[in-house]
N, C-alpha and C positions, 0 to 999 in steps of 0.2 A: 563680279570678281570673286573667286573662291578664296576664303581666308584660311583654309587648312594648309598646313605646311606640306611640301612635296614628300611623297613616300619614297622609299628606297627604289632607286632606278628611275626616278622622275626628276625633271627640273621644270621650272616655270619660266617661260619667255617674258620679255618686257611687256608684251601686250596682254599677259595673263593666261595665255594658252599653256596647258600642261603637255609636256612631251615625255613619252615613255622611252627610255633607252634600253636597248637589248645588247647585252654583252656577247660578242661572238665567242664560241668555244675555242679554246686554244688548241685542243686536241680531242677528237672524238673519243667516246668512252672505250670502245673496243681497241682503238689504236693505242690508247694510254695503257690499257691492261696488257696488250700484246707486247708493247715496248718494255714495260716493267717486268713481265715474265721473261722476256728474252734477256734482259739485263741480270735478273736473278739467276737464271740458268747459267749464264756466262760466269758470274761470280762463283756459283756452286761448282762448276766444272774446274775453274782455276783453283779453288780451295782444295778440291779432292786431289787433283794432280799435284799441286804444291805440297799438300800434306804427305802424299806418298813419297815424293822426292825427299822431303825433309826427314821423314822417318827412315828412309833407306840410308841416308848419309849419317844420321845421328845415332842409329841403333847399334852400330858396331857389329852387324851380322846377326844379331839376336832377333829372330823372326817374330817372336811373341811381343817383344818391345816395339818393333816396327808396326805391327798390327794395332797395338794399343795406342800408339802415337797418332796413327792415321785415323782411328776411330774417334778419339777425343777431339782432334782438330776439325774433322768433318762435322761432328755433332755440334760443336760450338759455333761454327760458321753457319750451319743450317738453322740454329736457333736465331742467330742474328738476322739472317735473310728472311725468315718467317716473320720476325717482328718488324722488319723494315718494309717488306713488300706484301705482307699479309692483308692489310687494309685495301690495297689496290687490286691484287690478283687473287685473293682468296687463298694465298699460300700454296698455290699450285705452281710447280716449276716444270710442267709438262705441256709444251705447246700443242700437242695433239688433243689433250683433254680440253684446253681452252677453245681450240678451233671447233671441236665437236659440240661444245656447249653453246657456242655462238651460232652455229649452223642450225641446231635443233631448237 
């Protein structure tokens, strides 16, 4: 009988046999990156369109102010999305780039 405690991912049956458990992956790596990139791209698109609509309604017809509001809102949401999805996707929000990197 082995007196060592079971290692991570192992358990010991009553008869003393060690059994190694393997955890199934919840989502394959590429699927996880693709989903995170798709979600990030959707959030970025919503932010850009929403900031444009917001700027148009709040600027009172002053084009320079509308452009400034759009730029600031888009830049802020882009920073947030990069911080959120960067560890998973590499902060790329272009599905064509990810697909090319996966194929080659």
